[in-house]
C-alpha positions as CSV (number, residue, x, y, z in Angstrom):
1,X,29.3,-8.8,-19.0
2,X,27.6,-7.9,-15.7
3,X,26.8,-10.8,-13.2
4,X,23.1,-10.7,-13.9
5,X,23.7,-11.3,-17.3
6,X,25.8,-14.1,-16.5
7,X,23.0,-15.7,-14.3
8,X,20.2,-15.2,-17.0
9,X,22.4,-16.9,-19.3
10,X,22.6,-19.8,-17.1
11,X,18.9,-20.1,-16.4
12,X,18.3,-20.1,-20.0
13,X,20.5,-23.1,-20.9
14,X,18.9,-25.1,-18.1
15,X,15.3,-24.2,-18.4
16,X,14.2,-27.7,-17.4
17,X,16.0,-27.6,-14.0
18,X,14.9,-24.0,-13.8
19,X,11.2,-25.1,-14.4
20,X,11.5,-27.8,-11.8
21,X,12.7,-25.7,-8.7
22,X,10.1,-22.9,-9.8
23,X,7.3,-25.5,-9.9
24,X,8.6,-26.6,-6.2
25,X,9.0,-23.4,-5.0
26,X,5.3,-22.4,-6.3
27,X,3.9,-25.6,-4.7
28,X,5.4,-24.9,-1.1
29,X,4.4,-20.9,-1.1
30,X,0.7,-21.9,-2.7
31,X,0.2,-24.5,0.1
32,X,1.4,-21.9,2.7
33,X,-0.7,-19.0,1.3
34,X,-3.9,-21.4,0.5
35,X,-3.7,-22.6,4.3
36,X,-3.1,-18.9,5.9
37,X,-5.9,-17.5,3.6
38,X,-8.3,-20.1,4.7
39,X,-7.1,-19.7,8.3
40,X,-7.7,-15.9,8.0
41,X,-11.1,-16.4,6.3
42,X,-12.4,-18.8,8.8
43,X,-11.3,-16.6,11.8
44,X,-13.3,-13.7,10.1
45,X,-16.4,-15.6,9.5
46,X,-16.6,-16.7,13.0
47,X,-16.1,-12.8,14.2
48,X,-19.2,-12.2,11.7
49,X,-21.5,-15.1,13.2
50,X,-20.6,-13.8,16.8
51,X,-21.7,-10.0,15.6
52,X,-24.8,-11.5,13.8
53,X,-25.6,-13.6,16.9
54,X,-26.2,-10.5,18.8
55,X,-25.7,-10.3,22.4
56,X,-22.5,-12.3,23.6
57,X,-22.1,-10.8,27.1
58,X,-25.1,-11.2,29.7
59,X,-25.3,-9.1,32.6
60,X,-27.6,-10.5,35.5
61,X,-27.9,-9.6,39.4
62,X,-25.3,-11.3,41.3
63,X,-27.1,-13.5,43.9
64,X,-26.3,-16.1,46.6
65,X,-28.3,-19.2,47.2
66,X,-28.6,-21.2,50.5
67,X,-29.9,-24.6,50.8
68,X,-32.2,-24.9,53.7
69,X,-32.7,-28.3,55.6
70,X,-34.6,-29.1,58.9
71,X,-33.1,-32.3,60.3
72,X,-32.5,-34.6,57.2
73,X,-35.5,-33.1,55.5
74,X,-34.7,-30.6,52.6
75,X,-37.1,-27.9,52.5
76,X,-35.7,-25.6,49.6
77,X,-33.9,-22.9,49.0
78,X,-33.4,-19.3,49.8
79,X,-31.8,-16.6,47.7
80,X,-29.8,-13.9,49.7
81,X,-27.8,-10.8,48.8
82,X,-29.8,-10.2,45.7
83,X,-29.3,-6.8,44.1
84,X,-31.5,-5.5,41.4
85,X,-30.1,-3.8,38.2
86,X,-30.8,-0.5,37.4
87,X,-31.0,1.7,34.0
88,X,-28.1,3.4,35.3
89,X,-26.0,0.0,35.2
90,X,-27.1,-0.1,31.6
91,X,-25.6,3.3,31.0
92,X,-22.4,2.7,33.0
93,X,-21.5,-0.3,30.8
94,X,-20.7,2.3,28.1
95,X,-18.2,3.9,30.5
96,X,-15.6,1.2,30.1
97,X,-12.2,1.4,28.7
98,X,-13.2,-0.8,25.5
99,X,-16.4,1.0,24.8
100,X,-15.8,1.3,21.3
101,X,-16.3,-2.4,21.0
102,X,-19.7,-2.1,22.4
103,X,-22.4,-2.0,19.7
104,X,-25.6,-2.4,21.7
105,X,-26.7,-2.5,25.3
106,X,-30.2,-3.6,25.7
107,X,-31.7,-3.8,29.3
108,X,-34.9,-6.0,29.8
109,X,-37.4,-6.4,32.5
110,X,-39.1,-9.7,32.8
111,X,-42.4,-10.5,34.7
112,X,-45.8,-12.0,34.1
113,X,-48.8,-10.5,33.5
114,X,-52.4,-11.5,32.7
115,X,-53.6,-10.4,29.4
116,X,-57.3,-11.4,28.3
117,X,-57.4,-14.0,31.2
118,X,-53.9,-15.7,29.7
119,X,-51.1,-15.5,31.8
120,X,-47.9,-14.3,29.6
121,X,-44.6,-13.2,30.1
122,X,-44.0,-9.8,29.5
123,X,-40.7,-8.4,28.5
124,X,-39.9,-4.6,28.4
125,X,-37.0,-3.6,26.2
126,X,-35.5,-0.8,24.5
127,X,-36.5,-1.4,21.1
128,X,-33.8,0.6,19.5
129,X,-31.2,-1.4,21.3
130,X,-33.3,-4.6,20.7
131,X,-32.9,-4.5,17.2
132,X,-29.0,-4.4,17.3
133,X,-28.6,-7.4,19.5
134,X,-31.3,-9.6,18.0
135,X,-30.7,-9.5,14.4
136,X,-31.0,-13.0,14.1
137,X,-34.8,-12.9,14.7
138,X,-37.5,-13.8,12.2
139,X,-40.4,-11.5,12.4
140,X,-43.7,-11.5,10.4
141,X,-44.4,-7.7,9.9
142,X,-41.6,-5.8,11.5
143,X,-39.8,-5.0,14.8
144,X,-41.4,-2.5,16.8
145,X,-40.1,0.8,17.0
146,X,-42.1,3.1,19.8
147,X,-43.9,2.9,23.1
148,X,-47.2,2.5,21.3
149,X,-46.2,-1.0,19.7
150,X,-45.5,-4.4,20.6
151,X,-44.2,-7.6,19.1
152,X,-45.5,-10.9,20.6
153,X,-43.8,-14.6,20.2
154,X,-45.4,-17.4,18.1
155,X,-47.0,-19.1,21.2
156,X,-48.2,-15.9,22.8
157,X,-50.0,-14.9,19.7
158,X,-51.6,-18.3,19.5
159,X,-52.7,-18.1,23.1
160,X,-53.8,-14.5,22.8
161,X,-55.3,-14.8,19.4
162,X,-53.4,-11.6,18.0
163,X,-51.5,-11.2,14.7
164,X,-50.0,-8.5,13.0
165,X,-52.4,-5.4,12.8
166,X,-54.5,-6.5,15.9
167,X,-54.1,-4.3,19.0
168,X,-53.5,-5.9,22.4
169,X,-54.2,-3.9,25.8
170,X,-51.3,-3.8,28.1
171,X,-51.7,-1.9,31.4
172,X,-54.7,-0.1,30.2
173,X,-53.1,1.1,27.1
174,X,-53.7,-0.1,23.8
175,X,-50.7,-1.3,21.4
176,X,-50.6,-1.8,17.9
177,X,-48.9,-5.6,17.3
178,X,-46.6,-5.0,14.5
179,X,-44.7,-8.1,14.7
180,X,-44.8,-11.7,15.5
181,X,-41.8,-13.8,16.1
182,X,-41.3,-17.0,14.5
183,X,-40.9,-19.8,16.8
184,X,-37.3,-20.2,17.8
185,X,-37.2,-22.5,21.1
186,X,-36.4,-19.8,23.6
187,X,-38.7,-18.0,26.1
188,X,-39.3,-15.3,23.5
189,X,-41.8,-17.7,22.0
190,X,-44.1,-17.1,25.2
191,X,-43.1,-13.3,25.3
192,X,-45.0,-10.0,24.7
193,X,-42.4,-7.3,24.0
194,X,-43.2,-3.8,25.2
195,X,-41.2,-0.6,25.7
196,X,-39.4,-0.8,28.6
197,X,-40.8,2.1,30.8
198,X,-44.3,0.6,30.3
199,X,-43.3,-2.7,31.4
200,X,-41.8,-0.7,34.9
201,X,-45.0,0.7,35.2
202,X,-47.1,-2.3,34.9
203,X,-44.8,-4.5,36.9
204,X,-44.5,-1.7,39.5
205,X,-40.8,-1.7,39.3
206,X,-39.5,1.8,38.3
207,X,-36.1,2.0,37.0
208,X,-35.3,-1.7,37.5
209,X,-34.2,-4.3,34.7
210,X,-33.9,-8.0,35.0
211,X,-31.0,-8.2,32.8
212,X,-28.7,-6.4,30.3
213,X,-27.5,-8.1,27.1
214,X,-24.4,-6.6,25.5
215,X,-23.5,-6.9,22.0
216,X,-19.5,-6.7,21.4
217,X,-17.9,-6.1,17.9
218,X,-16.0,-9.5,18.1
219,X,-13.8,-9.5,15.1
220,X,-10.5,-9.7,16.9
221,X,-12.7,-8.5,19.9
222,X,-11.1,-8.9,23.6
223,X,-14.2,-10.2,25.0
224,X,-12.5,-11.7,28.2
225,X,-11.3,-7.8,28.8
226,X,-14.4,-6.5,28.2
227,X,-16.1,-9.0,30.6
228,X,-13.6,-8.0,33.5
229,X,-14.2,-4.1,32.6
230,X,-18.0,-4.4,32.8
231,X,-17.4,-6.8,36.1
232,X,-15.2,-3.7,37.6
233,X,-17.8,-0.8,36.8
234,X,-20.9,-3.2,37.9
235,X,-19.4,-5.3,40.9
236,X,-23.1,-6.0,42.3
237,X,-23.8,-7.9,38.9
238,X,-22.8,-11.2,37.3
239,X,-21.3,-10.7,33.9
240,X,-20.7,-13.9,31.4
241,X,-19.9,-14.0,27.9
242,X,-22.0,-15.9,25.7
243,X,-20.1,-18.1,23.3
244,X,-22.0,-21.5,22.7
245,X,-23.5,-20.6,19.3
246,X,-20.1,-20.5,18.0
247,X,-17.7,-22.3,20.1
248,X,-17.5,-25.3,18.0
249,X,-16.7,-23.5,15.4
250,X,-14.1,-21.4,17.0
251,X,-12.4,-24.3,18.2
252,X,-12.1,-26.0,14.8
253,X,-10.7,-22.6,13.6
254,X,-7.9,-22.9,16.0
255,X,-7.1,-26.3,15.4
256,X,-7.2,-25.7,11.8
257,X,-4.7,-22.8,12.3
258,X,-2.5,-25.3,14.4
259,X,-2.3,-27.8,11.4
260,X,-1.8,-25.0,9.1
261,X,1.6,-23.7,10.8
262,X,2.7,-27.4,11.4
263,X,2.2,-28.1,7.6
264,X,3.2,-24.9,6.3
265,X,6.8,-25.3,8.1
266,X,7.2,-28.8,6.8
267,X,6.5,-27.7,3.0
268,X,8.7,-24.7,3.4
269,X,11.4,-27.0,4.9
270,X,11.1,-29.7,2.0
271,X,11.0,-26.6,-0.8
272,X,14.4,-25.1,0.7
273,X,15.6,-28.9,0.4
274,X,14.5,-29.0,-3.1
275,X,16.1,-25.7,-3.7
276,X,19.3,-27.0,-2.2
277,X,19.4,-29.9,-4.2
278,X,18.7,-28.5,-7.3
279,X,21.3,-25.8,-7.0
280,X,23.9,-28.3,-5.9
281,X,23.3,-30.5,-8.8
282,X,23.6,-26.9,-11.1
283,X,27.0,-26.4,-9.7
284,X,28.3,-29.7,-10.3
285,X,27.2,-29.5,-13.8
286,X,28.7,-26.0,-14.3
287,X,32.2,-26.6,-12.8
288,X,33.9,-26.1,-16.2
289,X,32.2,-22.7,-16.6
290,X,33.0,-21.8,-12.8
291,X,36.8,-22.9,-13.4
292,X,36.7,-20.8,-16.2
293,X,35.3,-17.6,-14.6
294,X,37.9,-18.0,-11.8
295,X,40.7,-18.3,-14.3
296,X,39.6,-14.9,-16.0
297,X,39.6,-13.1,-12.8
298,X,36.3,-13.5,-11.3
299,X,36.5,-13.5,-7.4
300,X,34.8,-16.1,-5.0
301,X,32.1,-13.5,-4.2
302,X,31.2,-13.2,-7.6
303,X,30.6,-16.7,-8.4
304,X,28.7,-16.8,-5.1
305,X,26.4,-14.0,-6.3
306,X,25.9,-15.6,-9.8
307,X,24.6,-18.5,-8.0
308,X,22.5,-16.6,-5.6
309,X,21.1,-14.3,-8.2
310,X,19.9,-17.4,-10.1
311,X,18.3,-18.9,-7.2
312,X,16.4,-15.6,-5.9
313,X,15.4,-14.9,-9.4
314,X,13.6,-18.5,-9.6
315,X,12.5,-18.3,-6.1
316,X,10.8,-14.9,-6.5
317,X,8.9,-16.0,-9.5
318,X,7.9,-19.3,-7.7
319,X,6.4,-17.1,-4.7
320,X,4.6,-14.9,-7.0
321,X,3.1,-17.8,-8.7
322,X,2.4,-19.5,-5.6
323,X,0.7,-16.5,-4.2
324,X,-1.5,-16.6,-7.5
325,X,-2.1,-20.5,-7.1
326,X,-2.7,-20.5,-3.5
327,X,-5.1,-17.8,-3.6
328,X,-7.1,-19.3,-6.1
329,X,-7.2,-22.8,-4.2
330,X,-8.5,-21.1,-1.4
331,X,-11.2,-19.3,-3.0
332,X,-12.1,-23.0,-4.6
333,X,-11.6,-25.0,-1.4
334,X,-13.3,-22.3,0.9
335,X,-16.9,-23.5,0.5
336,X,-15.7,-27.3,0.5
337,X,-13.1,-27.8,3.0
338,X,-14.2,-24.6,5.3
339,X,-17.8,-24.2,4.8
340,X,-17.0,-20.7,4.0
341,X,-20.2,-18.7,3.3
342,X,-18.6,-16.1,1.5
343,X,-15.8,-16.1,-1.5
344,X,-12.2,-15.8,-0.1
345,X,-10.8,-12.2,-1.0
346,X,-7.3,-11.7,-2.3
347,X,-5.0,-10.0,0.4
348,X,-2.1,-7.9,-1.3
349,X,-0.1,-8.1,2.0
350,X,-0.1,-11.7,1.9
351,X,1.2,-11.3,-1.8
352,X,4.0,-9.3,-0.3
353,X,4.5,-11.8,2.5
354,X,4.6,-14.7,-0.1
355,X,7.4,-13.1,-2.2
356,X,9.3,-12.2,0.8
357,X,9.0,-16.2,2.3
358,X,10.2,-17.2,-1.2
359,X,13.3,-14.9,-1.2
360,X,14.1,-16.3,2.1
361,X,13.6,-19.7,1.1
362,X,16.0,-18.8,-2.0
363,X,18.5,-17.4,0.4
364,X,18.4,-20.6,2.9
365,X,18.5,-23.1,0.1
366,X,21.0,-21.3,-2.4
367,X,23.4,-20.3,0.6
368,X,25.5,-23.9,0.6
369,X,25.4,-24.5,-3.3
370,X,26.8,-20.5,-3.7
371,X,29.3,-21.0,-0.8
372,X,30.7,-24.5,-2.6
373,X,30.9,-22.7,-6.1
374,X,33.1,-20.0,-4.1
375,X,35.2,-22.4,-2.8
376,X,35.9,-24.2,-5.9
377,X,39.6,-23.5,-7.2
378,X,40.5,-22.7,-10.8
379,X,42.8,-25.4,-11.2
380,X,40.4,-27.9,-9.9
381,X,37.7,-26.8,-11.9
382,X,39.7,-26.6,-15.1
383,X,40.6,-30.5,-14.6
384,X,37.2,-31.4,-15.9
385,X,38.0,-30.5,-19.3
């Protein structure tokens, strides 16, 4: 009879104890899997939210302001050392080392103009890039596509009395109004969006831009490194990341991950203790059996291997059940506990990790019982008959 047959026979005779240990391991592994799955899903959703938010880096001219006073009377401030941005600066953004993380670079030129007797904010933009950084815009009509089209904000539309399908003359050029932006509480509400080249001509600022918005793919994206690299190629500009939109969400995810690590470690420790105490009780119950095995010629390592085989078989089964239960719990609890908008997907890599963790749990919990069983002397064991 082989050792695995002896181990299997022992497990069948003690089904209640085996089911108890399997349940404990499944609960421990399931808890860890559930927490890990929720943490990964929350982290991925934060990256998606950043990507949907659009621009997460803003480049503006670097300036220095001096406060002026005459005697004890403040007379205002003076901006010095201001260096304008150009279209070439926007092109240089795509030369950084992490350029593969850059999904859009949207230069803009801002200025005020008088249209039909109404002063409005004119924003010149590259419409192709603008669509990428302003995916969250809600537009009545559609986004502008070319130089002969314009979009206007909600307040500007009301002031100019223009809507989708109307025409608006800017700098002597008639433009088709193809979209009206829904009010969003920003300066976009008062703006008229035109092609960047037209805005530069109307504002008499050829090749100039007021700011550059950069959208970086942010799932595991090195924002700080990208900001530093852009700052290196544009030393005359101020480069700032924008994370306010999801800063609270990121903080919550970080806190949840720390909580998950602590709870996971505690649960695994408890699981190892349950395995140890259960197998110790099993070894004590099988004292006579162990004595017979030793008396008929089984060596110490044979006895230890029988105990470890039983332990690992139960813990591997518990790890598999724990992965299934943990993944299912994450799918159910995701929308409730973590406010996830998408269902949690099963991760095969996590299944392998769960079974591996269960195997380590079995080895850690079964090592001492196996050692104790192996050190049992045949004569002492046979006294229990």
